[in-house]
LUMLO-792924 format. One record per atom (N, C-alpha, C): residue number from 1; residue in one letter; atom name; x, y, z. Coordinates in pm, 1 decimal, padded with zeros to 6 digits. Atoms other than C-alpha are relative to their C-alpha. Layout:
N
[NUM; "A"; "CA"; [X; Y; Z]],
...
REM end
This chain:
113
[1; "M"; "N"; [00068.9; 00107.3; 00065.9]],
[1; "M"; "CA"; [01069.7; 00529.2; 04623.9]],
[1; "M"; "C"; [-00108.7; 00058.6; -00090.7]],
[2; "E"; "N"; [00094.1; -00052.1; 00099.0]],
[2; "E"; "CA"; [00867.0; 00595.0; 04309.9]],
[2; "E"; "C"; [-00122.7; -00089.9; -00008.2]],
[3; "V"; "N"; [00124.6; 00074.7; 00009.3]],
[3; "V"; "CA"; [00502.6; 00492.5; 04292.5]],
[3; "V"; "C"; [-00041.4; -00006.1; -00146.6]],
[4; "V"; "N"; [00041.4; 00019.6; 00138.5]],
[4; "V"; "CA"; [00400.2; 00346.1; 03957.4]],
[4; "V"; "C"; [-00148.4; -00032.1; -00001.2]],
[5; "R"; "N"; [00143.6; 00022.5; 00009.8]],
[5; "R"; "CA"; [00033.1; 00372.6; 03874.7]],
[5; "R"; "C"; [-00033.3; -00066.8; -00132.8]],
[6; "E"; "N"; [00046.9; 00064.2; 00122.7]],
[6; "E"; "CA"; [-00135.8; 00146.1; 03627.0]],
[6; "E"; "C"; [-00109.2; 00086.4; -00060.4]],
[7; "P"; "N"; [00106.5; -00078.1; 00063.0]],
[7; "P"; "CA"; [-00359.6; 00312.6; 03370.7]],
[7; "P"; "C"; [-00135.9; -00060.0; 00032.6]],
[8; "A"; "N"; [00136.3; 00046.6; -00027.4]],
[8; "A"; "CA"; [-00730.9; 00291.6; 03435.7]],
[8; "A"; "C"; [-00047.2; -00087.2; -00115.5]],
[9; "P"; "N"; [00048.6; 00086.3; 00108.4]],
[9; "P"; "CA"; [-00902.2; 00014.3; 03241.5]],
[9; "P"; "C"; [-00095.3; 00075.1; -00091.4]],
[10; "V"; "N"; [00085.6; -00063.7; 00098.6]],
[10; "V"; "CA"; [-01079.6; 00118.2; 02925.9]],
[10; "V"; "C"; [-00132.4; -00073.9; -00002.3]],
[11; "R"; "N"; [00133.0; 00060.3; 00003.0]],
[11; "R"; "CA"; [-01452.9; 00055.5; 02942.1]],
[11; "R"; "C"; [-00051.1; -00006.2; -00142.8]],
[12; "H"; "N"; [00059.2; 00016.1; 00132.4]],
[12; "H"; "CA"; [-01660.5; -00052.4; 02645.3]],
[12; "H"; "C"; [-00054.4; 00134.2; -00049.0]],
[13; "G"; "N"; [00048.0; -00124.3; 00057.7]],
[13; "G"; "CA"; [-01729.3; 00241.2; 02415.8]],
[13; "G"; "C"; [00092.4; 00118.2; 00024.6]],
[14; "Q"; "N"; [-00094.4; -00108.1; -00027.9]],
[14; "Q"; "CA"; [-01438.6; 00449.5; 02548.3]],
[14; "Q"; "C"; [00122.2; -00013.8; -00089.0]],
[15; "S"; "N"; [-00122.4; 00002.9; 00078.9]],
[15; "S"; "CA"; [-01140.3; 00542.3; 02339.8]],
[15; "S"; "C"; [00118.7; -00026.0; 00091.3]],
[16; "A"; "N"; [-00119.6; 00029.4; -00077.4]],
[16; "A"; "CA"; [-00810.3; 00404.9; 02461.8]],
[16; "A"; "C"; [00093.3; 00119.8; 00004.1]],
[17; "Y"; "N"; [-00090.5; -00113.4; 00008.5]],
[17; "Y"; "CA"; [-00650.0; 00734.9; 02368.0]],
[17; "Y"; "C"; [-00045.4; 00118.7; 00083.3]],
[18; "R"; "N"; [00054.6; -00103.8; -00087.5]],
[18; "R"; "CA"; [-00872.0; 00959.8; 02583.7]],
[18; "R"; "C"; [00061.8; 00138.5; -00021.1]],
[19; "G"; "N"; [-00046.9; -00136.9; 00018.4]],
[19; "G"; "CA"; [-00829.5; 01315.4; 02469.2]],
[19; "G"; "C"; [00080.9; 00018.9; -00126.2]],
[20; "R"; "N"; [-00075.7; -00011.2; 00124.4]],
[20; "R"; "CA"; [-00618.8; 01241.1; 02163.4]],
[20; "R"; "C"; [-00094.2; -00021.0; -00117.3]],
[21; "A"; "N"; [00081.4; 00016.8; 00119.9]],
[21; "A"; "CA"; [-00759.9; 01261.2; 01815.2]],
[21; "A"; "C"; [00019.0; -00141.7; -00052.9]],
[22; "D"; "N"; [-00005.7; 00135.7; 00052.7]],
[22; "D"; "CA"; [-00843.3; 00909.9; 01696.9]],
[22; "D"; "C"; [-00039.2; 00005.1; -00147.1]],
[23; "L"; "N"; [00026.5; -00008.2; 00142.9]],
[23; "L"; "CA"; [-00811.2; 00915.7; 01320.4]],
[23; "L"; "C"; [-00041.4; -00133.8; -00058.5]],
[24; "G"; "N"; [00036.4; 00131.7; 00049.8]],
[24; "G"; "CA"; [-00878.7; 00544.8; 01289.1]],
[24; "G"; "C"; [-00148.6; -00013.8; -00026.6]],
[25; "Q"; "N"; [00144.8; 00014.3; 00015.0]],
[25; "Q"; "CA"; [-01255.0; 00577.3; 01329.4]],
[25; "Q"; "C"; [-00050.8; 00058.7; -00131.7]],
[26; "P"; "N"; [00046.3; -00050.5; 00130.1]],
[26; "P"; "CA"; [-01318.0; 00809.4; 01031.8]],
[26; "P"; "C"; [00056.5; -00080.2; -00116.7]],
[27; "L"; "N"; [-00060.4; 00079.3; 00106.6]],
[27; "L"; "CA"; [-01078.6; 00603.6; 00821.6]],
[27; "L"; "C"; [-00074.0; -00131.5; -00018.5]],
[28; "R"; "N"; [00077.4; 00124.1; 00010.2]],
[28; "R"; "CA"; [-01268.7; 00284.4; 00903.9]],
[28; "R"; "C"; [-00133.8; 00025.2; -00067.7]],
[29; "G"; "N"; [00127.4; -00033.4; 00063.5]],
[29; "G"; "CA"; [-01592.5; 00455.2; 00803.1]],
[29; "G"; "C"; [00013.2; 00017.7; -00150.0]],
[30; "V"; "N"; [-00024.1; -00020.9; 00143.2]],
[30; "V"; "CA"; [-01451.4; 00560.6; 00467.8]],
[30; "V"; "C"; [00028.0; -00133.4; -00068.2]],
[31; "L"; "N"; [-00032.7; 00129.8; 00058.5]],
[31; "L"; "CA"; [-01312.8; 00211.8; 00405.0]],
[31; "L"; "C"; [-00124.5; -00087.7; -00010.9]],
[32; "K"; "N"; [00123.1; 00078.7; 00005.9]],
[32; "K"; "CA"; [-01646.6; 00049.5; 00487.4]],
[32; "K"; "C"; [-00090.3; 00048.6; -00112.9]],
[33; "R"; "N"; [00081.6; -00054.0; 00108.8]],
[33; "R"; "CA"; [-01829.4; 00282.8; 00249.0]],
[33; "R"; "C"; [00059.2; -00039.3; -00135.4]],
[34; "F"; "N"; [-00067.5; 00041.2; 00124.2]],
[34; "F"; "CA"; [-01570.0; 00207.3; -00020.8]],
[34; "F"; "C"; [-00030.1; -00146.8; -00030.4]],
[35; "L"; "N"; [00026.7; 00142.1; 00021.1]],
[35; "L"; "CA"; [-01619.3; -00167.9; 00028.8]],
[35; "L"; "C"; [-00145.1; -00022.8; -00044.2]],
[36; "A"; "N"; [00140.6; 00013.8; 00039.6]],
[36; "A"; "CA"; [-01998.0; -00129.1; 00000.4]],
[36; "A"; "C"; [-00017.6; 00037.3; -00147.2]],
[37; "H"; "N"; [00013.8; -00042.5; 00139.2]],
[37; "H"; "CA"; [-01969.8; 00062.4; -00327.0]],
[37; "H"; "C"; [00073.9; -00094.4; -00094.3]],
[38; "A"; "N"; [-00075.4; 00093.3; 00084.0]],
[38; "A"; "CA"; [-01706.0; -00176.3; -00463.8]],
[38; "A"; "C"; [-00079.0; -00129.5; -00019.6]],
[39; "A"; "N"; [00079.3; 00122.6; 00011.5]],
[39; "A"; "CA"; [-01923.7; -00480.4; -00387.8]],
[39; "A"; "C"; [-00120.2; 00021.9; -00091.3]],
[40; "Q"; "N"; [00115.8; -00028.6; 00083.8]],
[40; "Q"; "CA"; [-02221.5; -00314.3; -00553.5]],
[40; "Q"; "C"; [00039.2; 00009.6; -00146.0]],
[41; "R"; "N"; [-00043.7; -00012.9; 00139.7]],
[41; "R"; "CA"; [-02023.1; -00233.9; -00867.4]],
[41; "R"; "C"; [00045.4; -00132.8; -00058.4]],
[42; "V"; "N"; [-00049.1; 00129.1; 00047.9]],
[42; "V"; "CA"; [-01869.2; -00581.2; -00892.3]],
[42; "V"; "C"; [-00114.6; -00098.6; -00018.2]],
[43; "G"; "N"; [00110.4; 00095.4; 00001.1]],
[43; "G"; "CA"; [-02195.0; -00765.4; -00826.3]],
[43; "G"; "C"; [-00093.0; 00019.2; -00118.4]],
[44; "P"; "N"; [00092.7; -00003.8; 00114.5]],
[44; "P"; "CA"; [-02475.1; -00834.1; -01073.4]],
[44; "P"; "C"; [-00114.8; 00097.3; 00020.3]],
[45; "G"; "N"; [00102.1; -00103.5; -00009.7]],
[45; "G"; "CA"; [-02664.6; -00510.4; -01010.3]],
[45; "G"; "C"; [-00088.2; -00006.8; 00122.6]],
[46; "M"; "N"; [00082.8; 00006.4; -00120.7]],
[46; "M"; "CA"; [-02792.7; -00592.2; -00662.6]],
[46; "M"; "C"; [00036.1; 00113.9; 00094.3]],
[47; "A"; "N"; [-00019.4; -00110.8; -00093.1]],
[47; "A"; "CA"; [-02837.6; -00322.6; -00402.0]],
[47; "A"; "C"; [00066.7; -00050.1; 00127.6]],
[48; "I"; "N"; [-00074.0; 00035.6; -00120.3]],
[48; "I"; "CA"; [-02593.3; -00337.7; -00110.0]],
[48; "I"; "C"; [-00033.4; 00101.7; 00108.9]],
[49; "S"; "N"; [00031.2; -00085.4; -00113.6]],
[49; "S"; "CA"; [-02682.0; -00200.0; 00231.5]],
[49; "S"; "C"; [00129.5; 00046.6; 00066.2]],
[50; "T"; "N"; [-00122.4; -00050.6; -00063.6]],
[50; "T"; "CA"; [-02406.6; 00027.2; 00361.7]],
[50; "T"; "C"; [-00003.6; -00024.7; 00150.2]],
[51; "R"; "N"; [00011.2; 00029.0; -00143.4]],
[51; "R"; "CA"; [-02537.8; -00030.7; 00714.9]],
[51; "R"; "C"; [00042.7; -00143.3; 00029.5]],
[52; "R"; "N"; [-00040.9; 00139.5; -00020.8]],
[52; "R"; "CA"; [-02499.5; -00407.4; 00682.2]],
[52; "R"; "C"; [00149.7; -00017.7; -00024.9]],
[53; "V"; "N"; [-00144.2; 00005.8; 00023.2]],
[53; "V"; "CA"; [-02153.6; -00359.8; 00537.0]],
[53; "V"; "C"; [00074.4; 00053.2; 00121.7]],
[54; "A"; "N"; [-00066.3; -00058.7; -00116.5]],
[54; "A"; "CA"; [-02059.5; -00136.9; 00829.5]],
[54; "A"; "C"; [-00003.1; -00094.5; 00119.1]],
[55; "M"; "N"; [00009.0; 00091.4; -00113.3]],
[55; "M"; "CA"; [-02178.6; -00399.9; 01075.3]],
[55; "M"; "C"; [00083.1; -00126.4; -00020.1]],
[56; "S"; "N"; [-00068.7; 00126.5; 00022.4]],
[56; "S"; "CA"; [-02001.8; -00692.6; 00908.2]],
[56; "S"; "C"; [00138.7; 00014.2; -00061.7]],
[57; "A"; "N"; [-00127.9; -00017.2; 00068.8]],
[57; "A"; "CA"; [-01694.1; -00540.9; 00742.5]],
[57; "A"; "C"; [00120.3; -00026.7; 00088.5]],
[58; "H"; "N"; [-00115.4; 00025.0; -00087.2]],
[58; "H"; "CA"; [-01475.6; -00589.7; 01049.7]],
[58; "H"; "C"; [00055.6; -00140.6; -00020.8]],
[59; "H"; "N"; [-00049.1; 00134.5; 00030.9]],
[59; "H"; "CA"; [-01452.7; -00957.0; 00944.5]],
[59; "H"; "C"; [00101.9; 00004.6; -00114.3]],
[60; "L"; "N"; [-00088.0; -00009.2; 00116.6]],
[60; "L"; "CA"; [-01277.3; -00845.6; 00626.3]],
[60; "L"; "C"; [00132.9; 00068.3; 00031.8]],
[61; "F"; "N"; [-00118.3; -00081.1; -00027.6]],
[61; "F"; "CA"; [-01028.0; -00608.0; 00784.4]],
[61; "F"; "C"; [00121.4; -00082.9; 00038.6]],
[62; "D"; "N"; [-00113.6; 00083.0; -00039.9]],
[62; "D"; "CA"; [-00812.6; -00882.3; 00937.7]],
[62; "D"; "C"; [00073.5; -00055.4; -00121.6]],
[63; "D"; "N"; [-00062.6; 00056.0; 00120.0]],
[63; "D"; "CA"; [-00752.5; -01048.9; 00600.8]],
[63; "D"; "C"; [00065.4; 00107.9; -00085.1]],
[64; "L"; "N"; [-00057.0; -00107.4; 00081.8]],
[64; "L"; "CA"; [-00696.4; -00718.5; 00421.2]],
[64; "L"; "C"; [00128.2; 00056.1; 00061.0]],
[65; "V"; "N"; [-00119.2; -00054.4; -00065.9]],
[65; "V"; "CA"; [-00450.0; -00585.9; 00677.8]],
[65; "V"; "C"; [00113.7; -00101.9; -00003.3]],
[66; "A"; "N"; [-00103.7; 00103.7; 00006.9]],
[66; "A"; "CA"; [-00263.8; -00918.3; 00688.0]],
[66; "A"; "C"; [00061.5; -00006.0; -00139.3]],
[67; "A"; "N"; [-00051.5; 00001.8; 00137.4]],
[67; "A"; "CA"; [-00234.1; -00915.0; 00308.2]],
[67; "A"; "C"; [00085.0; 00123.2; -00028.3]],
[68; "L"; "N"; [-00079.6; -00121.5; 00018.6]],
[68; "L"; "CA"; [-00109.0; -00556.4; 00314.0]],
[68; "L"; "C"; [00134.2; -00009.7; 00070.8]],
[69; "R"; "N"; [-00126.1; 00011.6; -00075.5]],
[69; "R"; "CA"; [00151.4; -00635.5; 00578.8]],
[69; "R"; "C"; [00098.1; -00094.4; -00067.8]],
[70; "V"; "N"; [-00085.4; 00098.5; 00064.3]],
[70; "V"; "CA"; [00283.8; -00940.5; 00396.2]],
[70; "V"; "C"; [00037.1; 00043.5; -00141.1]],
[71; "G"; "N"; [-00024.8; -00044.1; 00136.6]],
[71; "G"; "CA"; [00252.6; -00784.0; 00053.8]],
[71; "G"; "C"; [-00045.7; -00100.9; -00103.5]],
[72; "V"; "N"; [00047.0; 00105.0; 00090.1]],
[72; "V"; "CA"; [00091.3; -01094.3; -00096.9]],
[72; "V"; "C"; [-00143.8; -00035.2; 00037.3]],
[73; "G"; "N"; [00134.6; 00048.3; -00025.5]],
[73; "G"; "CA"; [-00268.5; -01203.3; -00134.1]],
[73; "G"; "C"; [-00106.0; 00106.2; 00014.9]],
[74; "L"; "N"; [00098.6; -00107.1; -00015.1]],
[74; "L"; "CA"; [-00441.1; -00866.0; -00136.1]],
[74; "L"; "C"; [-00117.5; -00019.2; -00094.6]],
[75; "R"; "N"; [00107.3; 00018.6; 00098.0]],
[75; "R"; "CA"; [-00638.8; -00940.8; -00452.1]],
[75; "R"; "C"; [-00094.1; -00112.5; 00042.0]],
[76; "R"; "N"; [00082.1; 00111.8; -00045.3]],
[76; "R"; "CA"; [-00757.4; -01275.4; -00314.7]],
[76; "R"; "C"; [-00084.0; 00038.8; 00121.4]],
[77; "A"; "N"; [00072.3; -00042.1; -00120.1]],
[77; "A"; "CA"; [-00852.6; -01124.3; 00022.3]],
[77; "A"; "C"; [-00112.3; 00096.8; -00035.1]],
[78; "L"; "N"; [00102.1; -00095.6; 00041.6]],
[78; "L"; "CA"; [-01041.1; -00839.9; -00145.4]],
[78; "L"; "C"; [-00112.3; -00070.7; -00074.5]],
[79; "G"; "N"; [00102.2; 00075.8; 00073.4]],
[79; "G"; "CA"; [-01220.4; -01080.1; -00380.4]],
[79; "G"; "C"; [-00088.5; -00081.1; 00092.2]],
[80; "R"; "N"; [00078.2; 00077.7; -00096.1]],
[80; "R"; "CA"; [-01326.6; -01306.9; -00094.7]],
[80; "R"; "C"; [-00087.9; 00091.5; 00084.3]],
[81; "G"; "N"; [00076.9; -00093.8; -00079.5]],
[81; "G"; "CA"; [-01438.7; -01005.4; 00105.7]],
[81; "G"; "C"; [-00120.0; 00055.5; -00075.9]],
[82; "L"; "N"; [00110.6; -00052.0; 00079.8]],
[82; "L"; "CA"; [-01648.7; -00863.7; -00176.5]],
[82; "L"; "C"; [-00105.8; -00107.7; -00023.5]],
[83; "L"; "N"; [00095.4; 00109.8; 00014.5]],
[83; "L"; "CA"; [-01807.0; -01205.0; -00234.4]],
[83; "L"; "C"; [-00080.5; -00018.9; 00128.6]],
[84; "Y"; "N"; [00068.6; 00008.4; -00128.7]],
[84; "Y"; "CA"; [-01889.5; -01219.9; 00137.0]],
[84; "Y"; "C"; [-00106.1; 00109.8; 00012.1]],
[85; "L"; "N"; [00095.2; -00110.5; -00007.4]],
[85; "L"; "CA"; [-02055.5; -00878.1; 00116.8]],
[85; "L"; "C"; [-00115.8; -00017.6; -00097.1]],
[86; "L"; "N"; [00106.8; 00023.6; 00096.5]],
[86; "L"; "CA"; [-02250.5; -00968.9; -00196.4]],
[86; "L"; "C"; [-00098.6; -00104.5; 00051.3]],
[87; "T"; "N"; [00086.0; 00104.4; -00054.1]],
[87; "T"; "CA"; [-02385.2; -01272.6; -00013.7]],
[87; "T"; "C"; [-00076.5; 00047.3; 00122.6]],
[88; "N"; "N"; [00056.7; -00029.1; -00131.6]],
[88; "N"; "CA"; [-02454.2; -01117.4; 00326.4]],
[88; "N"; "C"; [-00045.1; 00143.3; 00023.1]],
[89; "A"; "N"; [00031.4; -00140.4; -00027.4]],
[89; "A"; "CA"; [-02504.0; -00742.4; 00286.1]],
[89; "A"; "C"; [-00097.1; 00060.6; -00100.7]],
[90; "R"; "N"; [00098.0; -00053.4; 00094.6]],
[90; "R"; "CA"; [-02783.5; -00712.1; 00032.8]],
[90; "R"; "C"; [-00106.4; 00081.1; 00073.0]],
[91; "R"; "N"; [00113.4; -00073.7; -00056.6]],
[91; "R"; "CA"; [-03058.8; -00461.9; 00091.8]],
[91; "R"; "C"; [-00116.4; -00097.2; 00014.1]],
[92; "S"; "N"; [00106.8; 00095.9; -00027.1]],
[92; "S"; "CA"; [-03353.0; -00642.5; 00242.9]],
[92; "S"; "C"; [-00121.0; 00019.8; -00090.1]],
[93; "N"; "N"; [00118.4; -00025.8; 00079.7]],
[93; "N"; "CA"; [-03623.5; -00473.2; 00036.9]],
[93; "N"; "C"; [00024.3; 00118.9; -00094.0]],
[94; "P"; "N"; [-00031.2; -00110.8; 00090.8]],
[94; "P"; "CA"; [-03501.6; -00266.9; -00260.6]],
[94; "P"; "C"; [-00124.4; 00068.0; -00057.8]],
[95; "D"; "N"; [00121.7; -00061.9; 00053.8]],
[95; "D"; "CA"; [-03856.4; -00213.3; -00390.2]],
[95; "D"; "C"; [-00055.8; 00104.3; 00095.9]],
[96; "R"; "N"; [00046.2; -00097.0; -00099.1]],
[96; "R"; "CA"; [-03954.3; -00041.7; -00065.3]],
[96; "R"; "C"; [00089.3; 00124.2; -00000.9]],
[97; "H"; "N"; [-00091.7; -00114.0; 00005.3]],
[97; "H"; "CA"; [-03641.6; 00178.1; -00091.0]],
[97; "H"; "C"; [-00026.5; 00087.2; -00122.3]],
[98; "R"; "N"; [00034.8; -00079.1; 00118.3]],
[98; "R"; "CA"; [-03748.6; 00282.9; -00440.0]],
[98; "R"; "C"; [-00126.0; 00082.9; 00023.9]],
[99; "R"; "N"; [00124.9; -00072.2; -00028.0]],
[99; "R"; "CA"; [-04089.9; 00385.3; -00306.1]],
[99; "R"; "C"; [00014.6; 00102.2; 00111.8]],
[100; "K"; "N"; [-00000.7; -00084.4; -00119.0]],
[100; "K"; "CA"; [-04006.0; 00534.9; 00033.9]],
[100; "K"; "C"; [00138.2; 00043.2; 00046.9]],
[101; "G"; "N"; [-00133.3; -00025.7; -00053.3]],
[101; "G"; "CA"; [-03632.2; 00538.4; 00089.1]],
[101; "G"; "C"; [00082.6; 00093.5; -00084.5]],
[102; "R"; "N"; [-00093.0; -00088.7; 00070.4]],
[102; "R"; "CA"; [-03326.9; 00699.4; -00061.0]],
[102; "R"; "C"; [-00012.3; -00006.9; -00150.9]],
[103; "L"; "N"; [00007.2; 00017.0; 00144.8]],
[103; "L"; "CA"; [-03389.9; 00561.7; -00406.9]],
[103; "L"; "C"; [-00124.2; 00062.9; -00061.6]],
[104; "R"; "N"; [00122.8; -00057.2; 00054.2]],
[104; "R"; "CA"; [-03725.5; 00742.7; -00444.0]],
[104; "R"; "C"; [00025.4; 00123.7; -00086.7]],
[105; "V"; "N"; [-00029.8; -00116.8; 00082.6]],
[105; "V"; "CA"; [-03552.2; 01041.9; -00602.8]],
[105; "V"; "C"; [00043.4; -00038.1; -00140.9]],
[106; "G"; "N"; [-00030.0; 00044.9; 00135.6]],
[106; "G"; "CA"; [-03478.3; 00828.8; -00907.9]],
[106; "G"; "C"; [00141.4; -00049.6; -00020.4]],
[107; "L"; "N"; [-00134.9; 00054.0; 00015.2]],
[107; "L"; "CA"; [-03124.9; 00706.2; -00837.1]],
[107; "L"; "C"; [-00007.4; -00144.8; -00044.3]],
[108; "L"; "N"; [-00002.9; 00136.7; 00049.4]],
[108; "L"; "CA"; [-03036.3; 00383.2; -01014.2]],
[108; "L"; "C"; [00123.0; -00071.6; 00053.8]],
[109; "I"; "N"; [-00112.4; 00082.8; -00041.0]],
[109; "I"; "CA"; [-02814.4; 00100.5; -00902.6]],
[109; "I"; "C"; [00080.9; -00030.2; -00125.2]],
[110; "T"; "N"; [-00083.5; 00017.6; 00118.4]],
[110; "T"; "CA"; [-02521.4; 00082.2; -01142.4]],
[110; "T"; "C"; [00074.4; -00132.0; 00005.9]],
[111; "Q"; "N"; [-00080.5; 00120.8; 00011.8]],
[111; "Q"; "CA"; [-02334.9; -00221.8; -01265.7]],
[111; "Q"; "C"; [00137.8; 00040.8; -00047.8]],
[112; "A"; "N"; [-00135.0; -00026.7; 00047.8]],
[112; "A"; "CA"; [-01966.6; -00243.5; -01343.2]],
[112; "A"; "C"; [00000.3; 00007.2; -00151.9]],
[113; "A"; "N"; [-00005.2; -00016.8; 00146.3]],
[113; "A"; "CA"; [-01884.2; -00128.4; -01694.2]],
[113; "A"; "C"; [00089.7; -00103.3; -00063.8]],
REM end
């Protein structure tokens, strides 16, 4: 008689793959950074917080992946997602960032050409 063991439950913060290389995490990070820069370039010159994008971008992934799987609606899903980020992921105090933060070295926020 063969004993079948169930896998141990995965606790919060643990990888389900345990020991295997999880390439999904770095890919998600790159995609979130891309979405932040895309929203900033599409928008009317407002500064976008990459941290806020990283915290809220998971809402966009469902629509984007569904559009990719079906092959229809990717442009609409991306447009709605970028509009969501422009509304909800703005930097809270760009003037302070120009004085004390990353923008103090003279970097400028660019607009789409």
